[in-house]
Backbone and ligand atoms as CSV (ligand in chain L), in Angstrom:
chain,resi,resn,atom,element,x,y,z
A,1,MET,N,N,-89.452,53.061,1.013
A,1,MET,CA,C,-88.349,53.526,0.166
A,1,MET,C,C,-87.528,52.333,-0.333
A,2,ILE,N,N,-87.150,51.464,0.635
A,2,ILE,CA,C,-86.356,50.296,0.249
A,2,ILE,C,C,-87.179,49.411,-0.689
A,3,ARG,N,N,-88.470,49.239,-0.358
A,3,ARG,CA,C,-89.332,48.436,-1.235
A,3,ARG,C,C,-89.349,48.998,-2.644
A,4,ARG,N,N,-89.450,50.334,-2.715
A,4,ARG,CA,C,-89.501,50.956,-4.043
A,4,ARG,C,C,-88.203,50.737,-4.792
A,5,LEU,N,N,-87.100,50.838,-4.076
A,5,LEU,CA,C,-85.798,50.622,-4.725
A,5,LEU,C,C,-85.694,49.187,-5.233
A,6,MET,N,N,-86.155,48.239,-4.393
A,6,MET,CA,C,-86.065,46.836,-4.794
A,6,MET,C,C,-86.915,46.587,-6.027
A,7,LEU,N,N,-88.112,47.152,-6.039
A,7,LEU,CA,C,-88.985,46.977,-7.192
A,7,LEU,C,C,-88.320,47.554,-8.434
A,8,ALA,N,N,-87.742,48.734,-8.278
A,8,ALA,CA,C,-87.062,49.369,-9.410
A,8,ALA,C,C,-85.946,48.460,-9.923
A,9,ALA,N,N,-85.227,47.833,-9.000
A,9,ALA,CA,C,-84.116,46.962,-9.399
A,9,ALA,C,C,-84.645,45.765,-10.174
A,10,VAL,N,N,-85.750,45.192,-9.720
A,10,VAL,CA,C,-86.311,44.018,-10.401
A,10,VAL,C,C,-86.791,44.408,-11.792
A,11,VAL,N,N,-87.508,45.510,-11.882
A,11,VAL,CA,C,-88.030,45.951,-13.181
A,11,VAL,C,C,-86.868,46.252,-14.128
A,12,ALA,N,N,-85.829,46.893,-13.593
A,12,ALA,CA,C,-84.674,47.239,-14.427
A,12,ALA,C,C,-83.974,45.985,-14.920
A,13,ALA,N,N,-84.067,44.902,-14.130
A,13,ALA,CA,C,-83.337,43.683,-14.477
A,13,ALA,C,C,-84.063,42.878,-15.550
A,14,LEU,N,N,-85.358,43.062,-15.680
A,14,LEU,CA,C,-86.142,42.168,-16.523
A,14,LEU,C,C,-85.680,42.084,-17.977
A,15,PRO,N,N,-85.335,43.191,-18.621
A,15,PRO,CA,C,-84.987,43.073,-20.048
A,15,PRO,C,C,-83.784,42.179,-20.332
A,16,LEU,N,N,-82.956,41.894,-19.308
A,16,LEU,CA,C,-81.824,40.991,-19.509
A,16,LEU,C,C,-82.300,39.575,-19.841
A,17,VAL,N,N,-83.505,39.259,-19.410
A,17,VAL,CA,C,-83.978,37.881,-19.472
A,17,VAL,C,C,-84.877,37.700,-20.683
A,18,VAL,N,N,-84.467,36.825,-21.588
A,18,VAL,CA,C,-85.250,36.669,-22.813
A,18,VAL,C,C,-86.008,35.348,-22.876
A,19,ILE,N,N,-85.537,34.324,-22.177
A,19,ILE,CA,C,-86.177,33.018,-22.302
A,19,ILE,C,C,-87.213,32.837,-21.187
A,20,ALA,N,N,-88.429,32.543,-21.577
A,20,ALA,CA,C,-89.484,32.321,-20.604
A,20,ALA,C,C,-89.982,30.898,-20.744
A,21,ALA,N,N,-89.811,30.081,-19.719
A,21,ALA,CA,C,-90.287,28.713,-19.812
A,21,ALA,C,C,-90.842,28.280,-18.464
A,22,ASP,N,N,-89.984,28.205,-17.479
A,22,ASP,CA,C,-90.363,27.792,-16.141
A,22,ASP,C,C,-90.226,29.004,-15.227
A,23,ALA,N,N,-91.280,29.300,-14.463
A,23,ALA,CA,C,-91.279,30.502,-13.629
A,23,ALA,C,C,-90.128,30.487,-12.626
A,24,ARG,N,N,-89.789,29.292,-12.133
A,24,ARG,CA,C,-88.695,29.233,-11.148
A,24,ARG,C,C,-87.356,29.550,-11.821
A,25,ARG,N,N,-87.173,29.047,-13.043
A,25,ARG,CA,C,-85.936,29.361,-13.768
A,25,ARG,C,C,-85.891,30.851,-14.108
A,26,ASP,N,N,-87.037,31.400,-14.500
A,26,ASP,CA,C,-87.105,32.833,-14.792
A,26,ASP,C,C,-86.706,33.658,-13.568
A,27,ALA,N,N,-87.181,33.214,-12.387
A,27,ALA,CA,C,-86.873,33.960,-11.160
A,27,ALA,C,C,-85.374,33.906,-10.872
A,28,ILE,N,N,-84.764,32.741,-11.114
A,28,ILE,CA,C,-83.316,32.601,-10.906
A,28,ILE,C,C,-82.573,33.528,-11.869
A,29,LEU,N,N,-83.007,33.555,-13.116
A,29,LEU,CA,C,-82.369,34.431,-14.111
A,29,LEU,C,C,-82.557,35.905,-13.741
A,30,ALA,N,N,-83.754,36.246,-13.271
A,30,ALA,CA,C,-84.007,37.646,-12.893
A,30,ALA,C,C,-83.102,38.054,-11.733
A,31,ASP,N,N,-82.869,37.119,-10.821
A,31,ASP,CA,C,-81.999,37.401,-9.682
A,31,ASP,C,C,-80.556,37.621,-10.150
A,32,TYR,N,N,-80.071,36.754,-11.047
A,32,TYR,CA,C,-78.715,36.952,-11.573
A,32,TYR,C,C,-78.635,38.228,-12.400
A,33,ALA,N,N,-79.715,38.570,-13.093
A,33,ALA,CA,C,-79.722,39.807,-13.876
A,33,ALA,C,C,-79.579,41.024,-12.964
A,34,ALA,N,N,-80.314,41.010,-11.850
A,34,ALA,CA,C,-80.213,42.130,-10.900
A,34,ALA,C,C,-78.795,42.226,-10.352
A,35,LYS,N,N,-78.210,41.060,-10.040
A,35,LYS,CA,C,-76.842,41.060,-9.494
A,35,LYS,C,C,-75.827,41.501,-10.549
A,36,ALA,N,N,-76.055,41.100,-11.791
A,36,ALA,CA,C,-75.145,41.507,-12.874
A,36,ALA,C,C,-75.197,43.024,-13.062
A,37,ARG,N,N,-76.409,43.571,-12.975
A,37,ARG,CA,C,-76.569,45.018,-13.126
A,37,ARG,C,C,-75.936,45.767,-11.959
A,38,ALA,N,N,-75.961,45.146,-10.774
A,38,ALA,CA,C,-75.356,45.791,-9.607
A,38,ALA,C,C,-73.851,45.907,-9.806
A,39,VAL,N,N,-73.243,44.901,-10.461
A,39,VAL,CA,C,-71.803,44.916,-10.727
A,39,VAL,C,C,-71.501,45.867,-11.888
A,40,ASP,N,N,-72.328,45.773,-12.940
A,40,ASP,CA,C,-72.095,46.561,-14.151
A,40,ASP,C,C,-73.438,47.082,-14.673
A,41,PRO,N,N,-73.736,48.351,-14.386
A,41,PRO,CA,C,-75.032,48.905,-14.808
A,41,PRO,C,C,-75.205,48.855,-16.327
A,42,GLY,N,N,-74.111,48.673,-17.068
A,42,GLY,CA,C,-74.207,48.618,-18.522
A,42,GLY,C,C,-74.513,47.225,-19.068
A,43,ALA,N,N,-74.596,46.220,-18.185
A,43,ALA,CA,C,-74.899,44.855,-18.644
A,43,ALA,C,C,-76.252,44.870,-19.346
A,44,THR,N,N,-76.294,44.397,-20.573
A,44,THR,CA,C,-77.532,44.542,-21.351
A,44,THR,C,C,-78.349,43.263,-21.411
A,45,ALA,N,N,-77.741,42.138,-21.769
A,45,ALA,CA,C,-78.527,40.912,-21.919
A,45,ALA,C,C,-77.641,39.705,-21.685
A,46,PHE,N,N,-78.242,38.641,-21.191
A,46,PHE,CA,C,-77.509,37.388,-21.121
A,46,PHE,C,C,-77.293,36.867,-22.537
A,47,SER,N,N,-76.210,36.116,-22.702
A,47,SER,CA,C,-75.842,35.647,-24.033
A,47,SER,C,C,-75.618,34.139,-24.016
A,48,ALA,N,N,-76.427,33.425,-24.810
A,48,ALA,CA,C,-76.242,31.979,-24.932
A,48,ALA,C,C,-74.861,31.668,-25.510
A,49,GLN,N,N,-74.398,32.540,-26.399
A,49,GLN,CA,C,-73.090,32.319,-27.022
A,49,GLN,C,C,-71.966,32.415,-25.986
A,50,ARG,N,N,-72.038,33.433,-25.120
A,50,ARG,CA,C,-71.027,33.524,-24.051
A,50,ARG,C,C,-71.156,32.338,-23.114
A,51,GLY,N,N,-72.396,31.897,-22.865
A,51,GLY,CA,C,-72.611,30.731,-22.002
A,51,GLY,C,C,-71.968,29.487,-22.584
A,52,GLU,N,N,-72.069,29.343,-23.913
A,52,GLU,CA,C,-71.454,28.184,-24.559
A,52,GLU,C,C,-69.932,28.265,-24.451
A,53,THR,N,N,-69.386,29.465,-24.623
A,53,THR,CA,C,-67.931,29.631,-24.495
A,53,THR,C,C,-67.477,29.272,-23.081
A,54,LEU,N,N,-68.222,29.733,-22.090
A,54,LEU,CA,C,-67.893,29.382,-20.699
A,54,LEU,C,C,-67.895,27.862,-20.532
A,55,PHE,N,N,-68.891,27.220,-21.113
A,55,PHE,CA,C,-69.062,25.767,-20.990
A,55,PHE,C,C,-67.912,25.009,-21.658
A,56,ARG,N,N,-67.471,25.475,-22.831
A,56,ARG,CA,C,-66.507,24.698,-23.624
A,56,ARG,C,C,-65.044,25.087,-23.414
A,57,THR,N,N,-64.782,26.275,-22.891
A,57,THR,CA,C,-63.391,26.737,-22.745
A,57,THR,C,C,-62.597,25.818,-21.826
A,58,LYS,N,N,-61.340,25.559,-22.206
A,58,LYS,CA,C,-60.412,24.875,-21.298
A,58,LYS,C,C,-59.714,25.950,-20.472
A,59,TRP,N,N,-60.076,26.019,-19.190
A,59,TRP,CA,C,-59.550,27.049,-18.305
A,59,TRP,C,C,-58.237,26.570,-17.697
A,60,THR,N,N,-57.454,27.518,-17.196
A,60,THR,CA,C,-56.170,27.127,-16.619
A,60,THR,C,C,-56.081,27.397,-15.115
A,61,GLY,N,N,-57.092,28.059,-14.539
A,61,GLY,CA,C,-56.972,28.459,-13.128
A,61,GLY,C,C,-57.412,27.417,-12.120
A,62,GLY,N,N,-58.088,26.376,-12.575
A,62,GLY,CA,C,-58.669,25.435,-11.617
A,62,GLY,C,C,-57.931,24.112,-11.545
A,63,ASP,N,N,-58.674,23.067,-11.182
A,63,ASP,CA,C,-58.129,21.724,-11.080
A,63,ASP,C,C,-57.840,21.196,-12.493
A,64,PRO,N,N,-56.585,20.829,-12.792
A,64,PRO,CA,C,-56.249,20.388,-14.153
A,64,PRO,C,C,-57.039,19.146,-14.604
A,65,ARG,N,N,-57.562,18.367,-13.662
A,65,ARG,CA,C,-58.365,17.196,-14.056
A,65,ARG,C,C,-59.718,17.624,-14.628
A,66,THR,N,N,-60.150,18.812,-14.250
A,66,THR,CA,C,-61.449,19.315,-14.712
A,66,THR,C,C,-61.264,20.735,-15.239
A,67,ALA,N,N,-60.552,20.854,-16.367
A,67,ALA,CA,C,-60.246,22.169,-16.932
A,67,ALA,C,C,-61.461,22.797,-17.609
A,68,SER,N,N,-62.480,21.985,-17.876
A,68,SER,CA,C,-63.641,22.479,-18.622
A,68,SER,C,C,-64.920,21.879,-18.016
A,69,CYS,N,N,-66.027,22.612,-18.171
A,69,CYS,CA,C,-67.321,22.073,-17.732
A,69,CYS,C,C,-67.597,20.741,-18.415
A,70,THR,N,N,-67.066,20.591,-19.640
A,70,THR,CA,C,-67.341,19.383,-20.416
A,70,THR,C,C,-66.661,18.144,-19.818
A,71,ALA,N,N,-65.688,18.345,-18.913
A,71,ALA,CA,C,-65.001,17.202,-18.296
A,71,ALA,C,C,-66.007,16.290,-17.584
A,72,CYS,N,N,-67.054,16.869,-17.018
A,72,CYS,CA,C,-68.084,16.060,-16.354
A,72,CYS,C,C,-69.418,16.087,-17.096
A,73,HIS,N,N,-69.749,17.239,-17.680
A,73,HIS,CA,C,-71.064,17.363,-18.330
A,73,HIS,C,C,-71.005,16.949,-19.802
A,74,THR,N,N,-69.870,16.539,-20.304
A,74,THR,CA,C,-69.587,16.131,-21.687
A,74,THR,C,C,-69.775,17.291,-22.667
A,75,ALA,N,N,-69.262,17.123,-23.886
A,75,ALA,CA,C,-69.344,18.193,-24.885
A,75,ALA,C,C,-70.765,18.366,-25.400
A,76,ASP,N,N,-71.636,17.388,-25.167
A,76,ASP,CA,C,-73.023,17.463,-25.624
A,76,ASP,C,C,-73.941,17.633,-24.415
A,77,PRO,N,N,-74.483,18.841,-24.212
A,77,PRO,CA,C,-75.313,19.067,-23.023
A,77,PRO,C,C,-76.539,18.162,-22.953
A,78,ARG,N,N,-76.952,17.597,-24.099
A,78,ARG,CA,C,-78.135,16.727,-24.092
A,78,ARG,C,C,-77.789,15.300,-23.676
A,79,ALA,N,N,-76.504,14.996,-23.587
A,79,ALA,CA,C,-76.079,13.634,-23.231
A,79,ALA,C,C,-75.863,13.531,-21.716
A,80,PRO,N,N,-76.010,12.320,-21.180
A,80,PRO,CA,C,-75.678,12.131,-19.767
A,80,PRO,C,C,-74.187,12.361,-19.542
A,81,GLY,N,N,-73.842,12.872,-18.382
A,81,GLY,CA,C,-72.441,13.101,-18.059
A,81,GLY,C,C,-71.930,12.084,-17.067
A,82,GLN,N,N,-70.672,12.296,-16.685
A,82,GLN,CA,C,-70.069,11.437,-15.674
A,82,GLN,C,C,-69.062,12.262,-14.894
A,83,ASN,N,N,-69.142,12.188,-13.582
A,83,ASN,CA,C,-68.213,12.946,-12.755
A,83,ASN,C,C,-66.787,12.453,-12.986
A,84,ALA,N,N,-65.925,13.350,-13.483
A,84,ALA,CA,C,-64.556,12.980,-13.840
A,84,ALA,C,C,-63.745,12.573,-12.608
A,85,LYS,N,N,-64.200,12.962,-11.424
A,85,LYS,CA,C,-63.438,12.629,-10.212
A,85,LYS,C,C,-63.961,11.372,-9.538
A,86,THR,N,N,-65.293,11.232,-9.489
A,86,THR,CA,C,-65.865,10.109,-8.733
A,86,THR,C,C,-66.392,9.009,-9.639
A,87,GLY,N,N,-66.568,9.302,-10.941
A,87,GLY,CA,C,-67.125,8.319,-11.853
A,87,GLY,C,C,-68.638,8.211,-11.794
A,88,ARG,N,N,-69.275,8.964,-10.886
A,88,ARG,CA,C,-70.742,8.873,-10.766
A,88,ARG,C,C,-71.440,9.477,-11.973
A,89,PRO,N,N,-72.565,8.875,-12.379
A,89,PRO,CA,C,-73.320,9.422,-13.515
A,89,PRO,C,C,-73.952,10.765,-13.178
A,90,ILE,N,N,-74.085,11.612,-14.191
A,90,ILE,CA,C,-74.726,12.924,-14.043
A,90,ILE,C,C,-75.806,13.014,-15.121
A,91,GLU,N,N,-76.987,13.430,-14.738
A,91,GLU,CA,C,-78.065,13.583,-15.726
A,91,GLU,C,C,-77.727,14.700,-16.710
A,92,PRO,N,N,-78.305,14.653,-17.919
A,92,PRO,CA,C,-78.030,15.724,-18.900
A,92,PRO,C,C,-78.346,17.108,-18.326
A,93,VAL,N,N,-77.621,18.113,-18.812
A,93,VAL,CA,C,-77.815,19.474,-18.297
A,93,VAL,C,C,-78.687,20.335,-19.212
A,94,ALA,N,N,-78.957,19.862,-20.433
A,94,ALA,CA,C,-79.803,20.637,-21.355
A,94,ALA,C,C,-81.246,20.615,-20.865
A,95,VAL,N,N,-81.867,21.778,-20.849
A,95,VAL,CA,C,-83.238,21.890,-20.341
A,95,VAL,C,C,-84.215,21.089,-21.203
A,96,SER,N,N,-83.957,20.981,-22.516
A,96,SER,CA,C,-84.902,20.280,-23.398
A,96,SER,C,C,-85.057,18.815,-23.015
A,97,VAL,N,N,-83.991,18.192,-22.531
A,97,VAL,CA,C,-84.092,16.783,-22.143
A,97,VAL,C,C,-84.225,16.609,-20.634
A,98,ASN,N,N,-83.991,17.675,-19.879
A,98,ASN,CA,C,-84.047,17.585,-18.424
A,98,ASN,C,C,-84.655,18.884,-17.878
A,99,PRO,N,N,-85.993,18.997,-17.964
A,99,PRO,CA,C,-86.659,20.268,-17.627
A,99,PRO,C,C,-86.526,20.679,-16.158
A,100,LYS,N,N,-86.045,19.772,-15.296
A,100,LYS,CA,C,-85.849,20.145,-13.888
A,100,LYS,C,C,-84.650,21.071,-13.717
A,101,ARG,N,N,-83.793,21.126,-14.730
A,101,ARG,CA,C,-82.555,21.894,-14.597
A,101,ARG,C,C,-82.819,23.364,-14.299
A,102,PHE,N,N,-81.991,23.920,-13.398
A,102,PHE,CA,C,-81.987,25.355,-13.068
A,102,PHE,C,C,-83.349,25.819,-12.564
A,103,THR,N,N,-83.969,25.016,-11.698
A,103,THR,CA,C,-85.252,25.424,-11.129
A,103,THR,C,C,-85.194,25.564,-9.608
A,104,ASP,N,N,-84.121,25.097,-8.983
A,104,ASP,CA,C,-83.994,25.238,-7.533
A,104,ASP,C,C,-82.814,26.155,-7.237
A,105,PRO,N,N,-83.097,27.374,-6.734
A,105,PRO,CA,C,-82.021,28.370,-6.591
A,105,PRO,C,C,-80.869,27.905,-5.698
A,106,ALA,N,N,-81.183,27.180,-4.622
A,106,ALA,CA,C,-80.112,26.758,-3.708
A,106,ALA,C,C,-79.184,25.752,-4.393
A,107,THR,N,N,-79.767,24.805,-5.137
A,107,THR,CA,C,-78.963,23.814,-5.864
A,107,THR,C,C,-78.101,24.501,-6.915
A,108,VAL,N,N,-78.734,25.399,-7.667
A,108,VAL,CA,C,-78.018,26.091,-8.737
A,108,VAL,C,C,-76.818,26.843,-8.165
A,109,GLU,N,N,-77.054,27.584,-7.099
A,109,GLU,CA,C,-75.996,28.401,-6.514
A,109,GLU,C,C,-74.890,27.514,-5.917
A,110,LYS,N,N,-75.289,26.433,-5.254
A,110,LYS,CA,C,-74.310,25.522,-4.650
A,110,LYS,C,C,-73.405,24.920,-5.734
A,111,GLN,N,N,-74.030,24.471,-6.839
A,111,GLN,CA,C,-73.230,23.829,-7.892
A,111,GLN,C,C,-72.355,24.831,-8.642
A,112,PHE,N,N,-72.891,26.023,-8.893
A,112,PHE,CA,C,-72.056,27.031,-9.544
A,112,PHE,C,C,-70.815,27.308,-8.690
A,113,THR,N,N,-71.022,27.454,-7.390
A,113,THR,CA,C,-69.894,27.754,-6.501
A,113,THR,C,C,-68.855,26.642,-6.581
A,114,ARG,N,N,-69.334,25.399,-6.441
A,114,ARG,CA,C,-68.421,24.258,-6.430
A,114,ARG,C,C,-67.751,24.075,-7.799
A,115,ASP,N,N,-68.562,24.071,-8.860
A,115,ASP,CA,C,-68.046,23.732,-10.188
A,115,ASP,C,C,-67.170,24.843,-10.757
A,116,CYS,N,N,-67.533,26.104,-10.559
A,116,CYS,CA,C,-66.704,27.196,-11.093
A,116,CYS,C,C,-65.343,27.213,-10.400
A,117,LYS,N,N,-65.327,26.955,-9.083
A,117,LYS,CA,C,-64.031,26.907,-8.390
A,117,LYS,C,C,-63.181,25.772,-8.933
A,118,ASN,N,N,-63.800,24.628,-9.159
A,118,ASN,CA,C,-63.107,23.475,-9.727
A,118,ASN,C,C,-62.502,23.777,-11.089
A,119,VAL,N,N,-63.305,24.402,-11.951
A,119,VAL,CA,C,-62.943,24.544,-13.362
A,119,VAL,C,C,-62.154,25.835,-13.607
A,120,LEU,N,N,-62.643,26.949,-13.088
A,120,LEU,CA,C,-62.017,28.239,-13.363
A,120,LEU,C,C,-61.055,28.675,-12.247
A,121,GLY,N,N,-61.153,28.018,-11.101
A,121,GLY,CA,C,-60.354,28.439,-9.963
A,121,GLY,C,C,-60.877,29.705,-9.315
A,122,ARG,N,N,-62.125,30.057,-9.611
A,122,ARG,CA,C,-62.756,31.231,-9.001
A,122,ARG,C,C,-64.267,31.066,-9.102
A,123,GLU,N,N,-64.993,31.929,-8.407
A,123,GLU,CA,C,-66.450,31.953,-8.546
A,123,GLU,C,C,-66.810,32.466,-9.938
A,124,CYS,N,N,-67.909,31.990,-10.491
A,124,CYS,CA,C,-68.445,32.610,-11.701
A,124,CYS,C,C,-69.172,33.896,-11.308
A,125,THR,N,N,-69.162,34.865,-12.214
A,125,THR,CA,C,-69.874,36.118,-11.959
A,125,THR,C,C,-71.373,35.894,-12.208
A,126,PRO,N,N,-72.217,36.801,-11.681
A,126,PRO,CA,C,-73.655,36.678,-11.963
A,126,PRO,C,C,-73.943,36.679,-13.468
A,127,LEU,N,N,-73.178,37.463,-14.234
A,127,LEU,CA,C,-73.380,37.493,-15.691
A,127,LEU,C,C,-73.059,36.127,-16.301
A,128,GLU,N,N,-71.958,35.521,-15.861
A,128,GLU,CA,C,-71.584,34.199,-16.382
A,128,GLU,C,C,-72.644,33.153,-16.033
A,129,LYS,N,N,-73.177,33.236,-14.814
A,129,LYS,CA,C,-74.201,32.258,-14.416
A,129,LYS,C,C,-75.447,32.402,-15.290
A,130,GLY,N,N,-75.861,33.659,-15.508
A,130,GLY,CA,C,-77.037,33.893,-16.357
A,130,GLY,C,C,-76.788,33.454,-17.792
A,131,ASP,N,N,-75.571,33.717,-18.291
A,131,ASP,CA,C,-75.221,33.277,-19.655
A,131,ASP,C,C,-75.294,31.753,-19.767
A,132,TYR,N,N,-74.754,31.073,-18.752
A,132,TYR,CA,C,-74.708,29.603,-18.768
A,132,TYR,C,C,-76.122,29.028,-18.781
A,133,ILE,N,N,-76.981,29.546,-17.908
A,133,ILE,CA,C,-78.362,29.046,-17.844
A,133,ILE,C,C,-79.086,29.357,-19.154
A,134,THR,N,N,-78.834,30.545,-19.707
A,134,THR,CA,C,-79.469,30.927,-20.975
A,134,THR,C,C,-79.050,29.966,-22.092
A,135,PHE,N,N,-77.764,29.613,-22.114
A,135,PHE,CA,C,-77.288,28.639,-23.111
A,135,PHE,C,C,-77.996,27.291,-22.916
A,136,MET,N,N,-77.988,26.791,-21.680
A,136,MET,CA,C,-78.569,25.471,-21.417
A,136,MET,C,C,-80.083,25.458,-21.639
A,137,ALA,N,N,-80.745,26.597,-21.417
A,137,ALA,CA,C,-82.195,26.672,-21.617
A,137,ALA,C,C,-82.544,26.552,-23.094
A,138,GLY,N,N,-81.570,26.875,-23.953
A,138,GLY,CA,C,-81.814,26.776,-25.393
A,138,GLY,C,C,-81.323,25.466,-25.994
A,139,GLN,N,N,-80.780,24.594,-25.130
A,139,GLN,CA,C,-80.242,23.311,-25.608
A,139,GLN,C,C,-81.238,22.191,-25.408
L,1,LIG,C1,C,-66.149,17.544,-11.398
L,1,LIG,C2,C,-67.307,17.368,-12.267
L,1,LIG,C3,C,-68.051,18.616,-12.734
L,1,LIG,C4,C,-67.563,19.644,-13.503
L,1,LIG,C5,C,-66.168,19.813,-14.080
L,1,LIG,C6,C,-68.661,20.560,-13.671
L,1,LIG,N1,N,-69.779,20.113,-13.032
L,1,LIG,FE1,FE,-71.567,21.039,-12.917
L,1,LIG,N2,N,-72.332,19.469,-11.853
L,1,LIG,C7,C,-71.613,18.387,-11.421
L,1,LIG,C8,C,-72.417,17.558,-10.568
L,1,LIG,C9,C,-71.974,16.266,-9.864
L,1,LIG,C10,C,-73.675,18.184,-10.477
L,1,LIG,C11,C,-74.850,17.768,-9.595
L,1,LIG,C12,C,-75.541,16.562,-10.095
L,1,LIG,C13,C,-76.547,16.923,-11.103
L,1,LIG,O1,O,-77.034,18.064,-11.107
L,1,LIG,O2,O,-76.900,16.059,-11.931
L,1,LIG,C14,C,-73.589,19.385,-11.331
L,1,LIG,C15,C,-74.614,20.279,-11.535
L,1,LIG,C16,C,-74.449,21.556,-12.026
L,1,LIG,C17,C,-75.426,22.620,-11.936
L,1,LIG,C18,C,-76.803,22.509,-11.304
L,1,LIG,C19,C,-77.834,22.386,-12.414
L,1,LIG,C20,C,-79.236,22.241,-11.911
L,1,LIG,O3,O,-79.755,21.135,-11.948
L,1,LIG,O4,O,-79.830,23.217,-11.481
L,1,LIG,C21,C,-74.858,23.733,-12.481
L,1,LIG,C22,C,-75.457,25.122,-12.550
L,1,LIG,C23,C,-73.548,23.352,-12.951
L,1,LIG,N3,N,-73.331,22.028,-12.665
L,1,LIG,C24,C,-72.683,24.212,-13.610
L,1,LIG,C25,C,-71.418,23.844,-14.043
L,1,LIG,C26,C,-70.519,24.751,-14.743
L,1,LIG,C27,C,-70.839,26.191,-15.104
L,1,LIG,C28,C,-69.377,24.055,-14.978
L,1,LIG,C29,C,-68.105,24.568,-15.645
L,1,LIG,C30,C,-67.597,25.872,-15.180
L,1,LIG,C31,C,-69.550,22.729,-14.396
L,1,LIG,N4,N,-70.802,22.643,-13.871
L,1,LIG,C32,C,-68.569,21.756,-14.381
L,1,LIG,C33,C,-70.297,18.100,-11.737
L,1,LIG,C34,C,-69.453,18.911,-12.456
């Protein structure tokens, strides 16, 4: 019964995911899609446009030194970044120039937790995470 429910959840989540490139990234997106649907059964699709807004918005809830994702990842996702706090270099986040991006679920989840708290002052929702990856996958 539980297996059947889980399968149903995975199948129901699939239409949210439109970009197919790396199977590991697809699996991460499918997982966020299932979680997004659990929060809001009406969630229809991830949006690169919403992902870009999340990336570029200057938020007010987090650390004022890092009000935006661009503070470290720069305004150009294809360019190398620099950690605004430590000065350490960061590899580009756009999948086109850095295909390793968003392929390890533990890394992705760890960084979302850390970076969203820094920038937004809260966790990102599963929908926001899927939107962000969808945006970066198209960059
Ligand atoms: C304080 C600097 C900083 C800010 C601001 C920042 N990041 Fe990051 N981010 C990093 C670092 C450092 C890494 C890990 C090093 C790397 O992946 O090159 C990283 C990596 C990531 C990853 C992992 C990508 C992968 O390779 O799988 C995600 C996801 C991510 N960031 C999302 C975000 C989002 C979303 C925002 C804005 C809400 C954001 N980051 C803002 C520093 C930052």
